N, C-alpha and C positions, 0 to 999 in steps of 0.2 A: 429738653426741658430740665430745669434745675430741680434736684431733690432737696438740697440743702444750700442755703446762702448764709454766710457768716459775715457780719458787719461790725467792725470796731470792737471785737470781743476782747475782754480782759478776764483772765482766769487766775485763780489762786485760792487761798484759805484765809478765813478770819478777816476778810476785808483787805488783805494784802495781796497785790497782784504779783504772780510769778512771771506772767507774760501778758502783754497787752497790745492793743491795736492790731488784732488778727483779722485778716480778711481773706476769704476764699469761697469758692463755689464748687459743688459736686453735682455733676449732671448724670443722667442715666447712662450706664455703661462706662463711666470713668473709673480709673484705678489710681487713687491718690495715695502716695507714700508720704508719711510724715517723718521727717528727719530732724536731727538736732543733737546737741551735746547732752550728756546725762545731766539731769536737774533743770533742763530748759523748759519743762512744763508740758511735755508731750502727753503723758498719761493724764495729767490734770485736765488738759484740753479735751481728751477723749471722754473723760467722765462728765465733763460739762456738756459735750455734745449729746450724751446719752441721758441728760437730765438727772444724773446721779448727784450732782451738786450744782448750785446756782452760779451763774456768771457774775462777776463783779461789775462789769459794764458791757455794753454792746448788746447785740441780738443774734439769735439763731432762728432762721426762718425755715420751716419745713414746707416743702412745696410739692406740686404734682400729686396731691392727695396722700402724701406720706404722713403717717402718724408716728408718734414717739414709740408706740408699742409694736411698730412694724420694722424696727431696726434690729437686725441680728447682731449679737455681740459675742465675741470670743476673747475673754480676758486672759491675762497671763495666768498660768496654772500655779497653784500653791501646793504644798505638801499635803495639806488636808484634802484638797480637791482630788488629788491623785489617788487617795485612799478611800474615796466615797463608796459606801456599801450599797450599790444598786445595780440593776442589770443595765445593759447597753440600751435596750428598748425603753426602759423607764427614764434614763437620762435624756435620750433623744426626744421623747414625747414631752418632757418637762419644758421644752422650748415654747409650748403653747400656753403655759401658765400665765404669762404676762397679759394675755388678752382674753382668757376665758372666765375672768372674774371669779365668782364663788361657785361656778359649776364644778361639781366633784367628779366629772368624768370627761373622757375625750370623745368627740363626735366621730362618726364613721369616716368623714372626710379627713379629720385630723389624723386618725390612725392610718389611713391610706397614705397620707402625705409623709408621715413618719417613716413608713416602710419604704416609700419612694426615695426619701433622702438618705436612708441607710444604704440603699442600693447604689445611689449616686456616689456615695463615699466609700463603697466597696467593703462595707462592714455588716451586710445583712446576715451573713452566716454567724456573726458574733452576737446576734440580738439577745440571746438568753444568757450570755456570758456575764460574769461580774466585771464591772468597770475596773475595779482595783486590780484585777488579774491581767489587764492588757498592757502591752508595751506603750511607751510614750507616744509613738507615732499613731498607734491605734486609738489611744485616748483622744488625741487631737482630732482625728477623723470623727469620733463620736461627738465631740463638742462642736465641730463644724456642722455636722448633721443637725444637732440641736439648734444651732443658730439659724439654720435654714428653715426650721419649723416656725421661726418668728417672722421671717421675711422672704419675699421674692424680689425685693428691690435693692436693699442696701445692707452690706456686712461691714461691721466695724471690728477690726482685729488688732489686738495689742501684743506685739512680739509673738506671733503664733508658732514659731519654731524653736523657742527657747528650750534648751535641754535635749533637743532631738539630735540623733546621729545624722551624718551627712546624707545618707540614703533617704531617711524619713523626711529630712528637711526638703530635699528636692521634690519628693513626692507631694508634700504639703503645698509647696509653691506651685506645682503644676495643677493641683486640684483647684487652688484659688484662681489661677489663670483661666482654667476651664470654666469656672463659675462666672468669671468676668466676661468671657467670650459669649456666654449664654445670656448676658444682659444684666447681671447683678453688679451694681456699683460696689467698689471696694474702697474703704478707708483703712489704711494699715500703718501702724507705728512699727518702724523697724530700725535696727542699728546697722543692718546689712545694706550698704550703699549699692552693692551689686544687684539687689532686688529692684531698687529704684531705676537702675540703668536698664535692666532687662525687661521688667514687667510693667512699670508704671506708665500712665499717660500724663500724670501731673505730679508735681512735688510741692509740698509745703515744708519749708525749712523754718523751724521755730527757733527763735533766738534773736540776738542783736549782732548784725542785721538779720532781717527775716526775708523770706522769699515765698511767692506763690506764682506758679505758672506751669507751662508744659515741661515735660521731661527734657526736651531738646533745649529750651531756653535756659533751664537750670544748669544743664551740663556745659553750656556755653557761657554761663555767668562767672564772674570772679569768685562769688561765694561758693558756687558749686564746684569749681575747679579746686579751690583751696580745701574744701571739706573732703572731697574725694582723695586728694593728696594726703591729707592728715590721716584719714582712715586707712589708706593703703600702707602708710608707714607704720601705723599701729598694728595692723594685721601682720606685717613682716616681722616686727619686733616681738609680737606674741608668739609667732611661729618659731622664731629663733630661740626664745626663752624656753618653749616647750621642748625643743630638740636638746637644749642644754641640760634639761632635767631628766631626759630619757637615759 
């Protein structure tokens, strides 16, 4: 059953489209990676899906009983967010705020779910720690637990491993894979094409030309082959430049 169906979507700002004629569907259990060049409109698309800004054209249909306040969101971290002065437990429980209205407290069920999600993310022993004192990988686990408090159906992740070291990066990807295997649908923006190759079930390539389909069909397409080749060359060049600076 479809959770989200996007038809003829155009996204952008002040009436000017960055990207248009976007079509895709996300079903329960899907793992959709959104790829594309910098500036192609990936983050703008994500904000539009989350109803943080209005589409210029087209429609976004939420289905199978999914509500807009039941989508868990893990944005790119900013410097201000990294230094937020609150405990881990407070951050995680704040994932319920989008749907509890003016109610100034958390229910027994919400508190229990927050504890459960901290345990799932391996951070329960950090519950009383200050968020600002944690490592980057620990902070991302906290934010993922927070996002899970908002949903049991769909997680939307914007470059979730930015700034993490290789070990924390792989741990985060494995956590996301595990959640997907438990039935949570994933929509993730990533610049790492290896993630699309290893983990995704579907790929949305934003740009001109664009693509939406299964991972296998993307890898066999001319667009997919070219993009993978370009990214491979860039990674090699970046690695060689880094060695030259050492």
